[in-house]
C-alpha positions as CSV (number, residue, x, y, z in Angstrom):
1,M,175.6,173.4,82.1
2,Q,175.9,170.8,79.3
3,H,174.7,173.3,76.0
4,P,177.6,174.1,74.2
5,D,176.9,178.3,73.5
6,P,174.7,178.5,77.3
7,A,174.7,182.6,76.1
8,K,172.9,181.9,73.1
9,A,170.5,179.3,74.4
10,V,169.6,181.8,76.9
11,L,169.7,184.8,74.3
12,A,167.5,182.2,72.2
13,G,164.3,181.8,74.8
14,D,165.2,178.1,75.9
15,R,163.6,178.0,78.9
16,R,165.8,175.0,80.1
17,A,169.1,176.9,79.0
18,L,167.5,179.3,81.3
19,A,166.9,176.9,84.2
20,R,170.3,175.9,84.3
21,A,171.8,179.2,84.0
22,I,169.9,180.5,87.5
23,T,170.8,177.5,88.8
24,L,174.5,178.1,87.7
25,V,174.3,181.5,89.7
26,E,173.0,179.7,92.1
27,S,175.4,178.1,93.4
28,G,178.1,178.8,96.0
29,R,181.2,177.0,94.7
30,A,184.1,179.4,93.3
31,D,184.3,177.9,89.6
32,H,180.3,178.0,89.2
33,R,180.6,181.9,90.5
34,A,183.7,182.6,88.0
35,E,181.6,181.0,85.7
36,A,178.3,183.1,85.8
37,T,180.0,186.2,86.2
38,K,181.6,185.3,82.9
39,L,177.9,184.4,81.1
40,L,176.5,187.6,82.5
41,E,179.0,189.6,81.9
42,V,178.0,188.4,78.0
43,L,174.6,188.4,78.1
44,A,174.4,192.2,79.8
45,K,176.1,192.8,76.1
46,S,172.0,192.4,74.7
47,G,171.0,195.7,76.5
48,R,167.4,194.0,77.1
49,Q,165.5,195.2,79.3
50,A,161.9,193.8,81.1
51,L,159.4,195.6,83.2
52,R,160.5,194.3,86.5
53,I,157.9,194.4,88.6
54,G,158.1,193.7,92.8
55,L,154.7,191.6,94.6
56,S,154.2,191.4,98.1
57,G,150.9,190.5,100.0
58,T,149.7,189.8,103.4
59,P,149.3,186.1,104.3
60,G,145.7,184.8,103.2
61,V,145.8,187.2,100.5
62,G,145.8,184.6,97.4
63,K,148.8,185.6,95.8
64,S,149.0,182.8,94.2
65,T,146.0,183.3,92.5
66,F,146.9,186.7,91.6
67,I,149.7,186.1,90.1
68,E,148.7,183.3,88.2
69,T,145.4,185.1,87.0
70,F,147.6,188.4,86.0
71,G,150.3,186.2,84.8
72,L,147.7,184.3,82.1
73,M,145.7,188.0,81.2
74,L,149.4,189.6,80.0
75,T,150.5,186.4,78.2
76,G,147.4,186.4,76.9
77,Q,148.9,189.8,75.5
78,G,151.6,188.0,73.9
79,L,153.7,189.1,76.9
80,R,156.5,187.3,78.0
81,V,156.4,186.6,81.6
82,A,158.6,185.4,84.3
83,V,158.0,184.3,88.2
84,L,161.0,184.4,90.7
85,A,160.7,184.5,94.4
86,V,162.6,186.4,97.6
87,D,162.2,183.9,100.4
88,P,164.8,184.8,103.2
89,S,162.4,183.4,105.5
90,S,162.1,179.6,104.2
91,A,165.9,178.4,105.6
92,R,164.1,174.7,105.7
93,S,161.2,174.8,103.6
94,G,162.3,176.3,100.1
95,G,159.9,179.0,100.0
96,S,156.3,178.8,99.5
97,I,156.4,179.4,95.4
98,L,157.9,175.6,95.7
99,G,154.0,174.7,96.5
100,D,152.8,177.9,94.2
101,K,154.4,176.3,91.5
102,T,151.9,173.3,91.7
103,R,149.2,175.5,92.6
104,M,149.3,177.4,89.5
105,E,149.4,175.0,86.6
106,R,148.3,177.5,84.2
107,L,150.4,179.7,84.2
108,A,153.7,176.6,84.4
109,R,151.8,175.3,81.3
110,D,152.0,178.7,79.6
111,P,154.8,178.6,76.9
112,L,155.1,182.1,77.5
113,A,155.8,182.0,81.2
114,F,159.0,180.5,83.0
115,I,158.3,180.4,87.0
116,R,161.7,179.8,89.6
117,P,161.5,179.2,92.6
118,S,164.3,180.6,94.5
119,P,165.2,178.7,98.4
120,S,167.3,181.2,100.3
121,Q,169.0,179.6,102.6
122,A,169.0,181.7,105.0
123,Q,170.8,185.0,103.7
124,L,169.9,187.2,103.1
125,G,172.4,189.1,101.0
126,G,172.6,185.7,99.4
127,V,169.2,185.9,98.2
128,A,169.8,189.1,96.5
129,R,172.8,188.6,94.9
130,R,171.1,185.9,93.2
131,S,167.9,187.4,92.6
132,R,169.4,190.2,90.5
133,E,170.9,187.7,88.4
134,A,168.1,185.7,87.7
135,V,166.5,188.9,86.7
136,A,169.2,190.1,84.7
137,L,169.0,186.7,83.1
138,C,165.2,186.7,82.3
139,E,165.7,189.7,80.9
140,A,168.7,188.8,78.5
141,A,166.1,185.5,77.5
142,G,163.8,188.3,76.2
143,F,160.7,188.1,79.0
144,D,158.6,191.2,78.5
145,V,157.5,191.4,82.7
146,V,159.6,189.7,85.7
147,L,157.5,189.1,88.7
148,I,159.9,189.3,91.9
149,E,157.6,187.4,95.2
150,T,158.6,188.0,98.3
151,V,157.4,185.6,100.0
152,G,159.3,186.9,103.4
153,V,158.7,189.1,105.6
154,G,160.1,192.3,107.3
155,Q,163.7,193.2,105.2
156,S,162.6,191.4,102.0
157,E,160.0,193.9,100.7
158,T,162.6,196.3,100.9
159,L,165.4,194.5,99.4
160,V,162.8,193.5,96.8
161,A,162.1,197.1,96.3
162,E,165.8,198.2,95.3
163,M,165.5,195.5,92.4
164,T,162.5,196.4,90.6
165,D,161.1,199.1,88.6
166,L,157.6,198.8,90.2
167,F,156.1,197.6,93.9
168,V,153.1,196.1,94.2
169,L,151.8,195.5,97.3
170,L,148.6,192.7,97.4
171,L,146.2,193.2,100.5
172,A,143.0,191.6,101.8
173,P,139.6,193.2,103.1
174,G,139.9,193.8,106.7
175,G,139.3,196.4,109.6
176,G,141.9,199.2,111.1
177,D,143.9,196.7,112.6
178,E,144.8,195.5,109.1
179,L,146.1,198.8,108.2
180,Q,148.0,199.1,111.3
181,G,149.9,195.9,111.2
182,V,151.0,196.5,107.4
183,K,154.3,198.6,108.3
184,R,154.5,202.3,107.2
185,G,157.8,201.4,105.5
186,I,156.3,199.1,103.4
187,M,153.4,201.4,102.3
188,E,156.2,204.4,101.7
189,I,157.8,202.1,98.9
190,A,154.8,200.1,97.6
191,D,153.6,202.3,93.9
192,L,150.2,200.2,93.2
193,I,148.0,199.0,96.3
194,L,145.6,197.0,95.6
195,V,142.8,194.9,97.7
196,N,142.1,191.5,96.8
197,K,138.9,189.3,97.2
198,A,136.8,192.3,96.0
199,D,133.7,189.7,94.9
200,G,130.8,188.4,96.7
201,D,130.1,188.6,100.3
202,L,134.2,189.9,100.7
203,R,133.3,193.0,97.8
204,P,131.6,195.3,100.1
205,A,134.7,194.7,103.0
206,A,137.4,195.1,100.4
207,L,136.2,198.4,99.5
208,R,136.1,199.7,103.4
209,T,139.3,198.7,103.0
210,L,140.4,200.5,99.9
211,A,139.0,203.3,101.4
212,D,140.9,202.5,104.3
213,Y,144.0,202.5,102.5
214,A,143.7,205.2,99.8
215,G,143.1,208.0,103.1
216,A,146.4,206.6,104.6
217,L,148.2,207.2,100.9
218,R,147.1,210.9,101.1
219,L,148.8,210.8,104.2
220,L,152.0,210.3,102.8
221,R,154.3,213.2,100.6
222,R,154.2,212.5,96.8
223,R,157.4,211.2,95.8
224,P,159.7,212.9,93.4
225,Q,159.2,210.3,91.0
226,D,155.7,210.0,91.2
227,P,153.2,211.8,89.1
228,E,149.7,213.1,90.7
229,G,147.6,210.6,92.1
230,F,150.5,207.7,93.2
231,P,151.0,205.4,94.8
232,K,147.2,204.6,94.5
233,A,144.8,201.9,95.6
234,L,142.6,199.4,93.5
235,A,140.2,196.5,94.4
236,V,140.7,193.5,92.5
237,S,139.3,190.4,92.3
238,A,142.0,187.8,91.2
239,L,139.5,184.9,91.6
240,Q,136.9,186.7,88.8
241,S,139.9,188.2,86.9
242,E,138.7,191.5,88.1
243,G,140.5,194.6,88.3
244,L,143.5,193.6,86.8
245,A,143.7,195.0,83.6
246,A,143.0,198.9,85.5
247,A,145.6,197.4,87.4
248,W,148.2,196.5,84.3
249,G,147.3,199.8,82.6
250,E,147.9,202.1,86.1
251,M,151.5,200.3,86.2
252,Q,152.0,201.0,82.3
253,A,151.2,204.3,82.5
254,L,153.5,205.1,85.5
255,A,156.9,203.5,84.0
256,T,155.4,204.9,80.8
257,W,155.9,208.4,83.0
258,R,159.0,207.6,84.9
259,R,160.6,206.8,81.6
260,E,159.4,210.0,79.8
261,H,161.0,212.2,83.1
262,G,163.8,210.3,83.7
263,H,163.5,208.7,86.4
264,F,163.5,205.2,85.3
265,T,166.9,205.5,84.0
266,T,168.0,206.9,87.5
267,R,166.3,204.7,89.1
268,R,168.5,201.1,87.2
269,A,171.7,202.9,86.8
270,E,171.3,203.4,90.9
271,Q,170.5,199.8,91.3
272,A,173.6,199.1,89.3
273,R,175.5,200.9,91.6
274,A,174.1,199.1,94.9
275,W,174.5,195.9,93.4
276,F,178.2,196.8,92.0
277,E,178.8,198.0,96.4
278,A,176.7,194.5,97.4
279,E,179.4,192.1,95.1
280,V,182.4,194.3,96.6
281,R,181.3,193.5,100.2
282,A,180.5,190.3,99.3
283,G,183.3,189.7,98.3
284,L,185.3,191.5,101.6
285,L,182.9,188.9,103.5
286,A,184.0,185.4,101.6
287,R,187.6,186.9,102.2
288,L,186.9,186.2,105.7
289,T,185.3,182.7,105.3
290,D,187.3,181.4,102.4
291,D,191.2,182.5,103.5
292,P,192.1,180.1,106.6
293,K,194.5,183.3,107.3
294,A,192.1,185.8,107.6
295,R,189.5,183.2,109.7
296,A,192.6,182.5,112.3
297,A,192.9,186.5,112.5
298,L,188.9,187.3,112.9
299,A,188.9,183.9,115.5
300,H,192.2,185.6,117.7
301,L,190.9,189.3,117.6
302,G,187.2,188.3,118.5
303,D,189.1,186.4,121.5
304,A,190.5,189.6,122.5
305,V,187.5,191.4,122.4
306,A,185.4,188.8,124.3
307,E,188.2,188.5,126.6
308,G,187.8,192.5,127.1
309,R,191.3,192.8,125.5
310,A,190.6,195.1,123.2
311,T,187.9,196.8,122.3
312,P,185.7,196.0,119.0
313,A,186.4,199.4,117.2
314,A,190.1,199.0,117.7
315,A,189.8,195.1,116.8
316,A,187.8,195.9,114.0
317,A,190.3,198.0,112.7
318,E,192.8,195.6,112.8
319,M,191.2,192.9,110.9
320,L,190.8,195.7,107.9
321,A,194.1,196.6,108.0
322,R,195.3,193.2,107.5
323,L,192.9,192.9,104.5
324,G,194.1,196.0,103.0
């Protein structure tokens, strides 16, 4: 980083300094990792927090339009909004948000907004590490809301839910087939389901879809961290800016309830512990690939397993003993 005091610049809300800091934490170089760790340690002392909102959506749901319209509504209220992406499916392309940034031109130009693509380099664990650190940097920079978009599918929804305060699932109008296509696991982690495109000719279909999802949510067991009525489903139109204020109101109500009942703090503490354990695991895996002796031992024991001279369990125990 070229700034004489990057921590002060980030704390002052300098967007260029924030972009450089995120680039730093995304780097895999050992010297950059050490520098990033020191920077994050300094920034953590600020104690700043944002409302972290995870957002996932089915293809064609209008996610870019929703993020831009929702983000502009929030900045219109004087809130600072950061948009980050988690994309474990983009080993080659770098993620659709790279294109979304050009499509979300109005939000990208808003001085109260910050949009950051985050290509995954095909490593889900790496995505989690960099995304958590990027969120921490955005909080230190004074953003009030951090929208974390999952562009991939499958594990990425759970990954994002585990680093956010609220998880929102954005869906398009569709029939029963689409309801079947949404995994039960995703339904169970969603705090709010928003059926988009509830306008024009699609409005009747959107309302039918809303009724389907509302019925499905009623079959789920109520979670201890939820007040009565959550999780819930709402109809919105990002194109017409309809229903977004109501959705934001529900998000705020849920976050406030969780804060008042201790669930918010507990969740953050659990996430911090999980982050620590993930860092330990990442460090151990790095030792396997960075240390020549460890790499050689791994290859030797792997050959022994492949040739039937050792069982996987015994070879793994020996490998771990060598690392110890």
